VEXMARNU-642542 format. One record per residue (C-alpha): x, y, z; residue number from 1; residue in three letters. Coordinates in steps of 0.1 Angstrom, whole numbers. Last residue first. Layout:
REM residues N
{pt {X,Y,Z},NUM,Ala}
...
This chain:
REM residues 226
{pt {329,60,-190},226,Gly}
{pt {298,39,-190},225,Arg}
{pt {285,37,-155},224,Phe}
{pt {253,16,-151},223,Glu}
{pt {228,36,-130},222,His}
{pt {218,24,-95},221,Ile}
{pt {191,37,-71},220,Thr}
{pt {197,29,-34},219,Phe}
{pt {171,36,-8},218,Val}
{pt {182,35,28},217,Ile}
{pt {163,26,60},216,Gly}
{pt {138,36,86},215,Leu}
{pt {150,69,99},214,Lys}
{pt {123,86,120},213,Glu}
{pt {108,118,105},212,Gly}
{pt {79,118,129},211,Met}
{pt {50,118,104},210,Leu}
{pt {66,107,72},209,Lys}
{pt {88,78,84},208,Glu}
{pt {121,82,66},207,Lys}
{pt {140,64,39},206,Leu}
{pt {174,79,37},205,Leu}
{pt {190,87,4},204,Arg}
{pt {213,71,-22},203,Ala}
{pt {220,76,-59},202,Tyr}
{pt {247,53,-72},201,Ile}
{pt {267,54,-104},200,Leu}
{pt {280,20,-114},199,Ser}
{pt {309,-1,-128},198,Pro}
{pt {294,-36,-127},197,Phe}
{pt {316,-66,-116},196,Val}
{pt {307,-103,-119},195,Glu}
{pt {318,-123,-88},194,Gly}
{pt {290,-147,-86},193,His}
{pt {273,-130,-56},192,Pro}
{pt {271,-97,-77},191,Asn}
{pt {298,-70,-77},190,Val}
{pt {294,-32,-77},189,Leu}
{pt {321,-7,-87},188,Thr}
{pt {318,28,-75},187,Thr}
{pt {310,64,-86},186,His}
{pt {285,82,-64},185,Phe}
{pt {262,101,-88},184,Gly}
{pt {239,116,-62},183,Glu}
{pt {241,113,-25},182,Val}
{pt {213,127,-3},181,Thr}
{pt {228,137,30},180,Met}
{pt {219,128,66},179,Asn}
{pt {255,131,78},178,Lys}
{pt {255,98,97},177,Lys}
{pt {231,79,74},176,Val}
{pt {238,91,39},175,Val}
{pt {273,104,41},174,Glu}
{pt {286,77,64},173,Ser}
{pt {270,49,42},172,Tyr}
{pt {287,63,11},171,Leu}
{pt {321,64,27},170,Gln}
{pt {315,29,42},169,Tyr}
{pt {305,16,8},168,Phe}
{pt {336,29,-9},167,Ser}
{pt {358,15,18},166,Asp}
{pt {343,-19,10},165,Lys}
{pt {357,-18,-25},164,Gln}
{pt {339,-44,-47},163,Gln}
{pt {306,-33,-33},162,Phe}
{pt {278,-59,-34},161,Leu}
{pt {288,-74,0},160,Asp}
{pt {284,-39,14},159,Lys}
{pt {247,-44,8},158,Ile}
{pt {245,-68,37},157,His}
{pt {227,-99,25},156,Leu}
{pt {191,-106,36},155,Gly}
{pt {177,-105,0},154,Ala}
{pt {206,-110,-24},153,Val}
{pt {202,-146,-37},152,Glu}
{pt {164,-147,-31},151,Ala}
{pt {160,-116,-54},150,Glu}
{pt {171,-136,-84},149,Pro}
{pt {205,-129,-99},148,Val}
{pt {218,-112,-130},147,Arg}
{pt {229,-81,-110},146,Phe}
{pt {212,-57,-134},145,Phe}
{pt {183,-81,-141},144,Lys}
{pt {176,-85,-104},143,Gln}
{pt {179,-47,-100},142,Ala}
{pt {154,-42,-128},141,His}
{pt {129,-65,-110},140,Glu}
{pt {130,-45,-78},139,Asn}
{pt {152,-52,-48},138,Ile}
{pt {139,-54,-12},137,Phe}
{pt {151,-61,23},136,Ile}
{pt {189,-57,19},135,Ile}
{pt {206,-54,52},134,Arg}
{pt {225,-21,55},133,Gly}
{pt {221,-15,93},132,Gly}
{pt {195,12,86},131,Leu}
{pt {174,-13,67},130,Asp}
{pt {180,-17,30},129,Thr}
{pt {161,-9,-1},128,Val}
{pt {174,-16,-36},127,Leu}
{pt {165,-1,-70},126,Leu}
{pt {177,-9,-105},125,Pro}
{pt {165,18,-130},124,Asp}
{pt {137,18,-156},123,Pro}
{pt {109,23,-131},122,Met}
{pt {81,-2,-136},121,Thr}
{pt {85,-21,-104},120,Glu}
{pt {91,9,-82},119,Ile}
{pt {62,29,-98},118,Ile}
{pt {38,0,-93},117,Thr}
{pt {47,-5,-57},116,Glu}
{pt {45,33,-50},115,Ala}
{pt {10,34,-67},114,Ala}
{pt {-2,4,-47},113,Leu}
{pt {10,19,-15},112,Ala}
{pt {-4,53,-23},111,Pro}
{pt {-38,37,-31},110,Ser}
{pt {-52,37,-66},109,Ile}
{pt {-82,14,-63},108,Ala}
{pt {-84,21,-25},107,Phe}
{pt {-85,58,-31},106,Leu}
{pt {-121,61,-18},105,Ser}
{pt {-151,79,-31},104,Tyr}
{pt {-170,56,-54},103,Asn}
{pt {-163,21,-42},102,Arg}
{pt {-156,28,-6},101,Met}
{pt {-186,51,-2},100,Ala}
{pt {-208,26,-21},99,Ile}
{pt {-196,-2,1},98,Phe}
{pt {-202,18,33},97,Ile}
{pt {-238,25,21},96,Phe}
{pt {-244,-11,13},95,Leu}
{pt {-230,-21,47},94,Asn}
{pt {-255,1,64},93,Met}
{pt {-283,-14,43},92,Leu}
{pt {-272,-50,53},91,Ala}
{pt {-270,-40,90},90,Ile}
{pt {-305,-25,88},89,Asp}
{pt {-320,-55,70},88,Phe}
{pt {-306,-78,96},87,Ile}
{pt {-320,-56,124},86,Val}
{pt {-354,-53,108},85,Thr}
{pt {-374,-72,134},84,Pro}
{pt {-407,-85,119},83,Pro}
{pt {-434,-59,112},82,Ala}
{pt {-461,-41,132},81,Leu}
{pt {-447,-55,165},80,Arg}
{pt {-470,-55,195},79,His}
{pt {-481,-32,223},78,Gly}
{pt {-490,-2,201},77,Val}
{pt {-466,24,216},76,Ile}
{pt {-439,1,230},75,Leu}
{pt {-438,-20,198},74,Pro}
{pt {-435,14,179},73,Leu}
{pt {-403,25,197},72,Val}
{pt {-380,-5,197},71,Gln}
{pt {-380,-26,165},70,Asp}
{pt {-397,-4,140},69,Asn}
{pt {-386,30,152},68,Leu}
{pt {-351,21,164},67,Val}
{pt {-344,-1,133},66,Gly}
{pt {-356,24,107},65,Val}
{pt {-337,53,124},64,Thr}
{pt {-305,32,126},63,Val}
{pt {-310,21,90},62,Pro}
{pt {-311,57,78},61,Ile}
{pt {-285,71,102},60,Met}
{pt {-257,49,89},59,Ser}
{pt {-260,60,53},58,Gly}
{pt {-258,96,64},57,Val}
{pt {-226,90,83},56,Ala}
{pt {-212,68,55},55,Ile}
{pt {-219,94,29},54,Leu}
{pt {-204,122,50},53,Val}
{pt {-172,102,56},52,Ala}
{pt {-168,94,19},51,Gln}
{pt {-174,130,8},50,Ile}
{pt {-148,143,32},49,Arg}
{pt {-123,116,22},48,Glu}
{pt {-126,126,-15},47,Thr}
{pt {-124,163,-7},46,Lys}
{pt {-91,160,11},45,Gln}
{pt {-86,187,38},44,Leu}
{pt {-100,166,66},43,Thr}
{pt {-114,185,96},42,Met}
{pt {-151,188,87},41,Arg}
{pt {-153,152,74},40,Ala}
{pt {-136,140,106},39,Tyr}
{pt {-162,158,127},38,Gln}
{pt {-190,143,106},37,Val}
{pt {-175,108,110},36,Leu}
{pt {-171,112,148},35,Leu}
{pt {-207,125,151},34,Ile}
{pt {-220,95,132},33,Val}
{pt {-202,71,155},32,Gly}
{pt {-216,88,186},31,Gly}
{pt {-250,88,170},30,Leu}
{pt {-248,50,166},29,Cys}
{pt {-237,44,202},28,Phe}
{pt {-262,68,218},27,Thr}
{pt {-291,59,195},26,Leu}
{pt {-288,22,202},25,Thr}
{pt {-285,28,240},24,Glu}
{pt {-315,51,240},23,Leu}
{pt {-336,25,221},22,Ala}
{pt {-325,-2,245},21,Phe}
{pt {-333,21,274},20,Leu}
{pt {-368,24,260},19,Ser}
{pt {-375,-10,276},18,Tyr}
{pt {-375,7,310},17,Leu}
{pt {-405,27,299},16,Pro}
{pt {-425,-5,296},15,Ala}
{pt {-427,-10,334},14,Pro}
{pt {-415,-46,342},13,Gln}
{pt {-436,-77,339},12,Ser}
{pt {-436,-73,301},11,Val}
{pt {-399,-80,297},10,Ile}
{pt {-393,-69,261},9,Gly}
{pt {-414,-63,229},8,Ile}
{pt {-409,-98,215},7,Asn}
{pt {-421,-113,247},6,Gln}
{pt {-403,-125,279},5,Ile}
{pt {-423,-134,310},4,Glu}
{pt {-403,-129,341},3,Phe}
{pt {-405,-151,372},2,Arg}
{pt {-392,-139,405},1,Met}
C-alpha cells in the first residue's frame, strides 16, 4: 500500500489518527511538568521551589505553542499556517531553564564549592584519608606545614606521618572503632624527609549524610608549642 506523506501527516489515513502525535506530546510533557510541580510542593527550600515552578511554567508555554501550531491547527484547516515551531519551542524551553538556573539555583555557591573554598582558605592544615588510612587529600596549609607538595604524601598511609606508630593506632582506634571525635591529641608528626613537627590533632569520621555510612577520616592539625 502506498502512502502519501504531507506536512500534516499521512493523508491516506483518517486525520484523527494524526492527533495521536499531539496526545503523545502532551502526555510526556505534562508528565514532566507534574513531576516538577510535585517536587515544588514537597521541597522545603524556597529557592528550589521557585526554580521548579519556573521551569514547569516555562515548559508549558512552548509545548502549547508547538501542539497548537504544529499538530492541531493543520488538522483543522488542512495546511500549516506557519512553519514548524519545534526548534523555536526547544530554544524557548531552554531559555526558561537557563533563567531558572541563573536566578534561582545555588550553582554559583554550591555546597561543594563552598566546602572546597573553606577547606583551602582555612588557616589550619587538613588531611582526608579513606577508612584504611590512605591519604586522598591535603589542603594548601598542610603542604606548607609538612614542607612538601601534595604529590609526595598523596597515596601514603597516614601512619607514615606519625613518628610513633603506636600513637597513630591509638588515635585510629578511637576515631574509627569507637566512633569518637578526638580533640587535642598530642603527638609528633614527621614528613617524608624526616623533619619532625610536634602537633595537636583533631580527628573525626567523614560520613555519608543520608545513610551515615563511614567514608573516611578528617584530620586537622595544630602546631604544638609547649
